[in-house]
C-alpha positions in Angstrom: 83.1 144.8 113.0 82.0 142.5 110.1 85.6 141.8 109.3 86.5 141.2 112.9 83.6 138.7 113.3 84.7 136.9 110.1 88.3 136.7 111.3 87.3 135.4 114.7 84.9 132.9 113.1 87.6 131.6 110.8 90.1 131.4 113.7 87.6 129.5 115.7 86.9 127.1 112.8 90.6 126.5 112.4 91.4 125.7 116.0 88.3 123.5 116.4 89.3 121.8 113.2 92.7 121.1 114.7 90.9 119.7 117.7 88.9 117.3 115.5 91.8 116.3 113.3 94.0 115.6 116.3 91.4 113.4 117.9 91.0 111.6 114.5 94.8 111.0 114.3 94.8 109.6 117.8 92.1 107.2 116.8 94.1 106.3 113.7 91.5 107.4 111.1 92.5 107.5 107.4 93.1 110.9 105.7 89.5 111.2 104.6 88.2 110.5 108.1 90.5 113.1 109.6 89.4 115.7 107.1 85.7 114.9 107.6 86.2 115.2 111.4 88.1 118.4 111.1 85.4 120.0 108.9 82.5 118.8 111.1 84.1 119.8 114.3 85.1 123.2 112.9 81.8 124.0 111.3 78.9 122.4 113.1 78.7 125.0 115.9 78.7 127.9 113.4 76.1 126.2 111.2 73.8 125.6 114.2 74.2 129.2 115.3 73.4 130.7 111.9 70.3 128.5 111.4 68.9 129.5 114.8 69.4 133.2 114.3 68.2 133.1 110.6 71.5 133.8 109.0 71.0 131.6 106.0 72.6 130.0 104.2 75.1 129.5 107.0 78.5 131.0 106.4 80.3 127.6 106.8 78.6 126.2 103.7 78.3 129.4 101.6 81.8 130.8 102.1 84.7 128.6 100.7 87.1 129.9 103.3 85.5 127.9 106.1 86.1 124.7 104.2 89.6 125.8 103.2 90.7 126.5 106.8 89.2 123.1 108.0 91.1 121.2 105.2 94.3 123.1 106.0 94.0 122.3 109.7 93.2 118.6 108.9 96.2 118.2 106.5 98.6 119.9 108.9 97.5 117.6 111.6 97.5 114.5 109.5 101.0 115.0 107.9 102.7 116.7 110.9 101.1 115.2 114.0 104.4 115.5 115.9 104.3 119.3 115.5 100.8 119.5 116.9 101.5 117.0 119.7 104.2 119.2 121.2 101.5 121.1 123.0 100.4 119.6 126.3 97.2 117.7 125.7 96.6 119.4 122.3 93.0 118.3 121.8 91.9 120.1 124.9 94.0 123.2 124.3 92.7 123.6 120.7 89.2 122.8 121.9 89.4 125.5 124.5 90.7 128.1 122.1 87.9 127.3 119.6 85.4 127.5 122.4 86.7 130.9 123.4 86.7 132.4 119.8 83.2 131.0 119.0 81.8 132.1 122.3 82.5 135.8 121.7 82.0 135.9 117.9 78.7 134.1 118.2 77.4 136.3 120.9 78.2 139.4 118.9 76.6 138.0 115.8 73.5 136.9 117.7 73.2 140.5 119.1 73.6 141.9 115.6 70.6 139.8 114.5 68.4 141.2 117.2 68.4 138.6 119.9 67.9 139.9 123.4 71.1 139.8 125.5 70.2 136.8 127.7 69.2 134.6 124.8 72.3 135.7 122.9 74.6 134.5 125.7 72.7 131.2 126.0 72.7 130.6 122.2 76.5 131.2 122.1 77.0 128.8 124.9 74.9 126.2 123.1 76.6 126.6 119.7 80.0 127.0 121.2 79.9 123.5 122.5 78.5 122.0 119.3 81.9 121.3 117.7 83.2 119.4 120.7 80.0 117.4 121.1 80.1 116.5 117.4 83.7 115.3 117.7 83.0 113.2 120.8 79.8 111.7 119.3 81.5 110.7 116.1 84.3 109.0 118.1 81.7 107.2 120.3 82.7 109.1 123.5 80.6 110.9 126.1 80.6 114.6 125.1 83.0 116.6 127.2 80.2 119.1 128.0 78.2 116.4 129.7 81.1 115.4 131.9 82.3 117.2 135.0 85.0 119.7 133.9 84.0 123.3 133.3 83.2 123.6 129.6 79.8 125.1 128.9 80.3 127.4 132.0 83.4 128.8 130.4 81.6 129.4 127.1 78.7 131.1 129.0 81.2 133.3 130.9 82.9 134.5 127.7 79.5 135.2 126.0 78.3 137.0 129.1 81.2 139.4 128.9 80.3 140.3 125.3 76.6 140.7 126.1 77.3 142.9 129.2 79.7 145.0 127.2 77.1 145.5 124.5 74.5 146.6 127.1 77.0 149.1 128.6 77.9 150.3 125.1 81.6 149.5 125.6 84.0 149.1 122.6 83.1 145.9 120.8 86.6 144.8 119.9 88.0 145.2 123.5 85.0 143.4 124.9 85.3 140.5 122.5 89.0 140.1 123.3 88.3 140.2 127.0 85.5 137.6 126.7 87.7 135.3 124.6 90.5 135.5 127.1 88.2 134.8 130.1 86.7 131.8 128.4 90.0 130.3 127.4 91.6 131.0 130.8 88.7 129.3 132.6 88.9 126.3 130.3 92.7 125.9 130.8 92.4 126.4 134.6 89.7 123.8 134.7 91.9 121.4 132.9 95.0 122.1 135.0 93.3 122.2 138.4 90.7 119.6 137.6 87.8 121.8 138.5 84.7 119.8 138.4 81.0 120.3 138.8 79.0 118.0 141.1 78.6 114.5 139.8 75.3 112.7 139.9 75.1 109.8 142.3 72.8 106.7 142.1 70.9 105.6 145.2 71.9 102.2 146.6 68.5 100.5 146.9 69.9 97.5 148.7 71.7 99.4 151.5 69.7 102.6 151.4 72.9 104.5 150.7 74.5 106.4 147.8 76.6 104.8 145.1 79.5 106.9 144.0 80.2 107.5 140.3 82.5 104.9 138.7 85.4 107.3 138.6 85.1 107.9 142.4 84.7 104.4 143.6 87.5 103.0 145.8 88.0 99.3 145.3 91.1 99.2 147.6 93.5 99.5 144.7 93.6 103.2 144.4 96.8 104.9 145.8 96.2 106.8 149.0 
């Protein structure tokens, strides 16, 4: 189980690092900026998780392999962006894969450190979205998790599968794989079908009505 958790953690770090590096290349950062972004995005979620559950020092800064996979992901993306770009919307795909891997590995690690099942699932959701939030904040964007597509919900669903499987004493490896697949599938379906949570609306004080969000306003130019 320890080896499986390490493998899933490194895979999650790698794909999140690809997500960060791809976003950096699209913003035309230099090689140092791309590598910094790949390491931060790949590691911040795991570091936050380990600090919260008392696994110190965090694996991402005590184990050289985390830095190595982040650097490899960053260099591949920087020097071969065309290969990465062949995927449809690669940032979102890599981000979804990283979210899925971190969701299940983090929930299992939190349970191993004695957290109760509900808090383990919530912690995994929180730290699973950390990498994506760090990427968006560093690039001066509104974090994806605070927008309307299903992101944190997908992470919570994947973590919940692991937690329920642990409560029912089901085989850990099978449960983690099922949780990761569920999280990734939900994320991809949300991207493809544009599944959205309800969007906050502002009251129109002058007319007593409701102002639609900016992306839902119709100024007469939108195709019908």
